N, C-alpha and C positions, 0 to 999 in steps of 0.2 A: 572656584567651582569644585573645590575638593570634596564637597559633601553632597553633591547633587543626586547621585545614583540611588542611595539608600532612602532618601526622603520620599520619593514618589509613592511608595507603598504604604506610607503612613500619613499622608496629607489629611485625609478625611478624619482619622482618629485624633490627630493633633488639634484640628479645629474644634472638636466637640469635647475634648477632655483637657481643659487648660491645666488643671492641677497635675495631670500626669505628663504633660507635655515635655517638660525639661528632662525628666528621667528617661522617657522614651527616646527623646532626641539625642541625648548623650549616648545611649546605647547604640542607636543607629549610626552615629558619627564614628564611634569606635569600630563597629563592624565594617563600616564602609571603607575605612582606611586599610583594612587587611588586604594587602597586595591587590589593589583595585585595578591594576593594569594587566593582571594575569587572566588568561582564558585557558581553561583546563582541557577542553576537548573540541573536536570538530567532526561532524558526520559527513562533511563534504569532501575533505582532503582524501580520505580513503574510501568514501562511500560506505563506510561502516562506523558504528558507534564506538570509536576507539578513543581512549584517553591519549593525551600528547605523549606521555611517557611510554605507552604501549606501541606507538607508531614508529617504524623503522625509518620513516622519511622526516626530513626537517621542514618545518613550516613555522611561521610567526603570525600571530593574531594581534592586530592593533584594534583596541576596543573603543567604543564611543565614550568611555570615561576619559580616555586620553584626549580625544577630540575636545571634550568640554573643558578640561583643565588647560588646554593650549589655545582655546578660541579658534579652532580650525575652521577655515572657510573654503578650502579647496582640497582636492585629493593629493596634490603635491606636498602640501604641508603635513598632511597625515602620514604620507609614506616616508618622510624624513625620520620617522621613528623606527623604521624597519632596517635591520642589519643587512649591509651589503647591497643596497639598492640606491640608485641615483638617477635623476632625470637627465636624459640626453637632449630631447627635443620637447619644446612646449607644443600644445595643440595647434595645429595649422588650420583645422576646419575643412581641409581638402577631402575629396571623396576617396573611399577605399581605406585610407589609413591615416585619417586626420586627427586621431586621438594622440595623447602624449606618448612618447617613447621613453622607456627607462632601460637601464642596464642592470642585469643581475647575473652573477656568476660568469661574466664575460660575454653575455649575449643580450641583444636588444629584445625588449618585451613591452607589450601594450596591455592595458587593463581591458580584457575581453570577456571576462566571465562574471556572471551574477548568479548567485546561489548554485554554482556549479554548472551552469548552462551558458553556451555562447550568447553573448549580448554585445553587439557592435555599435559603436558611436563614432562620430566624426569630430567630436568636441570633447570637452572635459566632463568629468562626472561630478554631480553635486553630492556633498556628503550628508545632506539633510536626512536621508533615509537609510543611512548605513549603520548597522549594528556593529559589525566588525569588518576589517579587511584582512584576508588571509593571503599571505605571501608564501607561496608553496615553492620550495627550492628543488632545482634539478629538472632534468627531462622527464615529463610526466605523461608521455604518450599512451601508456597502458590504460589509464582510466579516463583521460581527457582528450585523446586524439592528438593529431599533429599539426593541423593547419590553422589553428587559432591561438596556439600558445608558443612558447619559446623553449629552446634547449636549456636556458637558465632557469626556467620555472614559469610560474603563472601568477597573476594577480586576480583574486576572486573576491568579489564584494558580496557580503551577506547582509540582506536587507532586514529592516525592522518588521516584526510580525504583530498581529493583533493578539491581545490577551484578555483575561477576564476581570480586569480592574479598570475603573473609570478614572482617567487622568489626562492631563494636558500640560503643554509646555510651549511658551513663546520666548523667542530670543531676538533682541535688537543689537546689531553691531554697527557702529560708525567708526570710520578711521581715516587715516591719511590716504592720499592718492584717490580720493573720492569714493572710498568704500562705504556702501550702504547695503546692509543685508538684514532681512527679517525672515525668521523661520518659525514654523508652527508644527506641533506634533500633538495629535489628539486621538485618544483611544476610547471607544464607547462599546461596552458589552450591551447588546440589545436583548439578550437572553442567555441562559446557561449554554445554549448551543451556538449562538451567533455573536460575533464581535466584528467591529469594523475599526480601522485605523487610517488616519490621513496625515501624511507629512507634506509640508509645502514650504517653498522658499522663493524669495525674490531678491535678486542680487544685482548690484552694479558696481563697477570699479574702473578707474582710469589706470593707464600705464604710468610707470614712474618716469617714462621718457616724454618727449614733447608732443606726442600724439599716440593714440591707441586707447582701446577701452574694451570692456566685456560686460555684458548684461544678460541676465537670464531669468526666466520664470519657471518654476518646477513644482509639480504636484504628483504625489504617489499615494493613491488609495489602495488599501488592501482589505481582504475579508477572510475570516476564519469561520467555517461552519462545521460543527461536529454533528454529523447525521446520526451517529450512534456511538456506542463504546468502541466499535471496531472500525468505523469509517469516518474520515474527516476530509474536508476540502479546504485548500488554501489558495487564494488568488492574490497575486501581486501585480500591480500595474504602475507605470510611471510615464509622465510626459514632460519634456523639457523644451523650452523655446529659447534658444541661445543666439546671440549676435555678438560679433566681436570685430575689431579692426586690429590686426596683429602686425607687429613689426616684421618685416621680411627677414627671413634667415640669411645670414651672410656666409656664403659658401666659398671656401678656398678652392682654387682650381685643382682638379684631379688629374689633369692632362698636361700641365706645363710645370717646369721647375718652380719650386716655391719662391715667391718674390717678397715675402714678409719674414723677418727674423725676430721681431719683438712685438710686444703688445701696445707700443706707444700710440700708434695711430688709432687703434681700436679704443683705447682708454680716452683719447681725445674726443671720440664720438659716443661716449658711453650713454649720454642722455638723449641722443638723436635716434629717432625711430625710423626715419626715411619712409614714412607712410602718412596717410591722412585719415581722419575719422570717417570721411565719406566713402572710403574704399573698404567696406565691411563685408563680412560673410555671415550668412545665417545658417544655423545647424539645428533645425527642429528634430526631435527624436522621440520615439514612442517604444515602450517595452512592455511585454505581458508575460506572465508565467502563471500557469494553473497546475496545481498538484493535487493528486488524490492519494491518500494514505489509507491503506486497509490492512488490518491485522487478520491474517489468514488463520493462524493458530498461535499457540504459545511460543513456537519456535520460528515461525515464518511471518514476514511482513512484505507488503507490496507497496511500491512507490511509482506512480505514473506522473510524468511531467510533460506538459506542453509549454513551449516557449516560442516567442517571436520578438524581433526587434526591427525597427525601421529608422533609418537616419538619413538626412538630406544635407547636401552642400550646395548653397546657392549664394554666390557673390564672388568677390575679388580675392585672388591669392597671387602673391608675388614673392620673388626672392631676388637676392643680389648675388651675381656670379663674378668671381675674381677675373679681372682682365689681365692678370699676370704681369703687371708693370709696377707693383709695390705701392699702388694708390687707389686705382679705379675699380669700380664694380658696375657691371651692367644690370639694370633692373629688367627682369623678365616677368611679365604679368599675363594673367589669364582670368576669364570669367568662368568660374566653375559651375556646373550644373550636373550633380550626380546624386544617386540614391543607392543605399546599401540596405539589403533586407536579409535577415537570417531567421529561419524558423527550424525548430527541432522538436523531436519527441524522444523521450527516454523512459525506459521501463526497467526498474530495479526490483529484484527479489532478494531480500535480506533474511538470512537464517542464522540462528544461534542454537547449536545442537551438539550432541555428543556422538562421536564415532568411536565405538568401543569406550575407552576411558578418556579419549582426547576431545577437548572442547574445540569446536570449529565455529568461527564467525565468517559467513560466506555471503558474498554478493555476486549475483549473476545478472548481467545487464545487457540491454539492447539499446542502441543509440542511432538516431538518424538526424543529420543536419543538412539543410539545403541553404546555400548562400548565393545571393545574386547582387552583382554591382552593375548598375546602369550608369551610362555616361553620355551626355550630349553637350559637353563643354566647348567653349571657344578654344582655339589653339593658343600658342604663346607668341608674344611679340616683345622685342626690345623696347623699353619705354623709359628712356632717360639714363644718364650716367651719373653715378655717385663718386665723388672725389673725396677720399678721406684726408689727403694732404691739404686740400683747399677748403674742406668742409662745405662743399657745394653739391647740390642735386638739381640737375637741369630737367628732370622729369616733371611734367604737368600732372599733379596728383588730384584730378577730379574725375568723377565717373564719366562725364561727357567727353573729356579728352581721351580717357582709356578706351571708351567704347568706339570712338572714332578710329583709334589704332587697331582695334580688333575687328573692324567691319568685314574684312575679307578673309578672316582666319577662322577655321572651324575644324575641330577634331573629328567630327562625324558622330553618328549615333552608334553606340556599342553596348553590349550586354554580356557580362561574364557570369557564368553559373557553375557552381560545384555542388555535387551530391556525395555525401559520405555516409556510409552504412557500416555499423560496427557491432560486434558482439564481444563481451568481455566477462571475465570472472576473476575474483580475488578472494583468497581464503587465508584467514589467520588462524593457525593451529597452535594451541597451547600444548607443547610437547612435555612440559612439566610445570610446576608451580612457578618457576622463574624464567623458563625459556619458551619463546614463541617464535614461530616462522610465518612469513607472509609469502604466498605463491600466487602470482597474478599473470594473466595473459590476455592480449587483445588481438582480434582479427578485424582488420580495417579495410574497407573497399572504397576506392576513390574514383570518381569520374568527373571531368570538367576541366576548367582552366584554373590553374592553381592560384593566380593572383591577378590584381587589377591590370597589370601590364601585359598579361598573357595574350598571345595572338593565335595559339594553337590549343587544341583540346586533347586531353588524355582520355581515351575511351574506357579504359578499365585497368586498375592497378590495385594490388593487394599488399598489405603490410601485416607483419606479425610483430607485436611489441610485448616483450616479457618484463617482468618486475619481480625481484626476490628481496626478502629482508629477513634479518634476524634481530631479535631483542632479548637480551639477558638482563633480568631485573636482579642485580646483586642485592639490593634492598627493595623488596616489593613496594611499589607505589612511590618510592623515594629516589632510587638511583638505578639507572639502566645503562647498559652498553649496547649500542646498536651498529648495524652495518647494512648496506643495501646495494643492490645492482638495479639500475633504472635505465629505461630506454625511451628515446624520443625519435620522431621522424618527421620529414617534410616531403611532400610531393613537389617535384621540380618542374619548372616551366620548360616545355619543349623548345628547341633551338633550331634555327636555319643553319645547316652546315653544307660544305662542298669539298671537292677534291682540292689538292694543292694549287692546281692551275685554274680553279674557279668552276670547273665542269661538274656535272652531276649535282646540282643543288637539290637538297631534300630537307625534310623535317626529321629531326632526331628526338626520340623519346628517351628520357633518362630514368634509371631506377631511382627510387626514393633515397633521400639523404638520411643517415642515421646518426644519432648521438648515443653514446653509452657512458653511464656514470657509475663509478665505484665510490662509496663513501663509508666512513666510520666515524663514530663519536660517542658522546655520552650525554645523557639528559639527567637532571637532578631536581628534585623537590626537597629542599633542606630546611631545617629549623622551623618545623611545623608549617611547611609550605610557604614560609616567608621569603625564600629565595628560590627562584626558578632559573636554572642555568642550562645552557646548551653549548657544547663544544663539538666541532666537527671538521673533518678534512675530506675533501672531495677531489676527484679527478674525472674530468669529462673529455672524451675524444669524439669529435665529429668526423665521420669518414664519408666517402662517396661523393664528396663535393665536386661540382663541375669546375673544370679548369681548361685553359687553352691547351690544345695538343701541341707539344713541343716540336713535333715534326710536320705539323700542318696548321698554319695560322687560320685557315678557314674551317677548322674542325674543333669541336669541343669534346673532351673525354672526362670520365669520372675517375677519381682517385685522390683528390685534394683532401687534406686533413688539417683540422684545427684542434689544438690542445688547450684545455683550461683547467687549471688546478688551483686550489685555494684552501684557506683556513677561515672559519667563522666562529665567533664567540658572542653570545647574547645573554643578557641577564635581566630578569624582572624581579624586583625585590622590594619588601617592606621591612627594612631593618629595625626601625623603631616606630612607635605609634605616631601616625601623622605624616610619616615620610614615605613616599612612593618613588621608585626609581626604575627607569628603563634605559638600557644602554647596550651598545653593540660595536664590534670591531670586525672588519673583514680584510683579508688580503687575497688578491687574485693574480695569478700569472697566466695570461693567455698568449698563445703564440701560433702563428701559421707554420705548421711543420712540413707541409707538402703542397706544392703548387707549381705552376709553370715558372721556370726560372726567371723569365723577363717580366713577370707580373708585378714584381716589386714588393711582395708580401712575405716571402719566406724568412722565418726567424724573427718577425716583428709582431708587435702587439696589435690586434685588430682594432680599428677605430671604434667599433661598437662596444668594445669591452669597457670603456670608461676608465676612471681612475683606478689604479692598482690597490690603493688603500682607502678605506672609508671608516669613519667612526661617528657614532651618534650617541648623545647623552641627554637625558631629561630627568630632573628631580623636582618634586613638588612636595612642599611641607605645609601642613595645616596645623596651626596652633589650636590646641583643644582646651586650654585653660589660661587663666591670667588676663592681663590687660589686652592682649592681642588675640583673645579667643575669637574664632570665626574668621581670622585673617589667614590667607594663604599666600605662599611665595613659590614661584616656579622658575627654574633656570635650566636652560638647555644650550647645546652646542652641536654643530655639524662640521665635520672635517672631511676634506677630500684631498688626496695627493695630486701631483701633476697629472694632467690628462693629455695624451697625444691625440688631439683631435684629427690631425692628418698625419699618416705614418706610413710612407712608402719609400723604399730605397731608390726608386727611379725618379721621384719627385722631391722628396725631402720630408722632414718632420717638423710639425708646428705644435708646440705644447701650450695648453692653457695652465696658468699657474695654480698651485695649491691654494686652498683657502680654509679659513676657520671662521665660522659665523656663529654669533651668540644671540640668544633670544631669551626673553623673560616675561613673566606674568605675575601680577599682584591681584589678589582677589579678596572679596568679603562675601561670605556665604551664610545664609540663614536657612530655615526650614523650607521656605517656598520662594526664595529669590537669591540672586547673587549678582555682584558687580565684578567685572574683570577688566583689568587694564593690561594690555599686551604691547610689548615693544619687540619688534622683529629687527634682526640685523643691527644689534646695538652699536657696533663699532662702524657702521656705515661702510662695510667692506665692499669693495668692487671685485666681483668675481664672475666667472663665466662657465657656461656648459656648452656642449656641442658634440657633433658627430660629423666630422669634416666641415663643421660650421663653428662660428664664433657668436655666442649669444649672451649679451650682458644680463645679469640677474638683478632682482629688485634691491634697491637701497633701503635705508632705515625707514621704518614706518611704525606708526602707533595706531592702536584701535581700542575702543571701549565697548564692552559687551554688557548688556543687561539681560538676565535670564529670569523668567517668572514661571512657577509651576502651580498648578491648581488641580 
């Protein structure tokens, strides 16, 4: 697939000019190979049109070119190309937080942003409509708020947009574990002012274990209307109908001394799912975004965005809980019925002007987000005992048996709502030809219940979130030194507290939690932009965390702290014609530095921090001449160090072993079609992820993809 991107623009010409075809094709191939994994800029990350080298913040863009070269069929495989990010939990499908959880810079994060706006899902994301994935590093509350992102950063999906050329693309992928996937992408300009584009996908796949599956149908129509030279409208929408039967997560006990010392029993059960395909959960979702872009003058532009997302959880969710005897786990199961809705409006005014002799690039924005989580699920019941030693499961895994167990159990009907209103501004000032400064500030107002489990409401709470950055371009456009101070925040759930003797019970409202990051590093575009390099060191301190009062077990106080420091290096390069490489390495040291003495966390790495060391590598080489012309070979690897999935001094530490997984692709590509043979986990490595859990990962699999463009 190494030559797909450049061909689309030339397809019609190639058909009608056979004599010119070979020369044009060769030129396109050569151009397409030039650092095809690099993305130069983003207007979403800073809400300003800044090039990457001008931005004092670190982010990484994973482009659709990489998706094609690697035959990517899900979000997790795409994110394996990002530096310093790894998956903790697979999608559970449950309401409120059913999407995948990843770890970045020591903190858990979910993919909650689409085109810079909040977009919530309880299932996985389909990559069919993704142009790029932006992994934005560090606490980013100043421009994106605090309650839908993480202190480690955020994951933003940038969708495909309509354009003025008629073209289409169809892809078929068949593979091991029942993988069947078809995608389509068609763009049609109806006039010079109007264009429509439709992306669609249908996927089904079985688990590598003895039960489990996922299937989905996805469609994403979009429209671009240029009303005039100054005014245009962009509409994006997407619908996804997903159903899955997921293996229950295996939770180690958080309340009893650790009864497991090795991975032996878990390896023995590696292919056992402890579920049934009939115990599935459905997650239909709908998303909409409408943008109005208006040029006010040569110096000022206006962007108005309306967005909404709606996702549902309907079906069975279960997990296995450690019985603390070194063998057995109790299955807890529930029938979930929940809906999550998020709607927002954002207004941005962007200016590019001179104040005196200093260039200013300024954004002033207003942001409103309303989020509602409805729940009318059953309660939870124990339904069977799983013995790892005896490899037995005495639970009756049928909907009829589970429904019978749940007859008299009900959580009740509840609805949790939050409203967030914000105003923000960010200004990049060119102090000289080489030096620029970013000054940013957000005022945020929150009311409502902070999360799905909240029982009390915050009536009104304000936050100030500043951000500062400096960029010195030692060689303009080629080499920069940068530093930043960034802030993030979270509104905390109120708690029931009482006096030492239990008297005077009351609800306590907490101040928001805050994270502050200091970072410095360098960005480089070297050797005619054939090497793009980023090196950075960061230090994040989260303070004001809630902890148990050391003098009153019935009270909670603020003052807990978590420190997260680390180094990251990433490179995107095209060292020779035909060879494209993306690679990264990260080291993170996270530690609970202040907490209640008997909580068991002080001095230890938080469980959400994931492995301390991560590395990723992918290289794709396309032969451009000789007998192997049009043949491509890709080879990649992902490494993770040991991960302390449970880590508490009063319970014990259980570590998941390090792993090194290799992947490869062989391709044959011509002007309008390509064949791709993909092999994942070449060595059939058994490896695990988790967050106080133990989750086996997919074994070796093979897939064949056929791509046709017209």
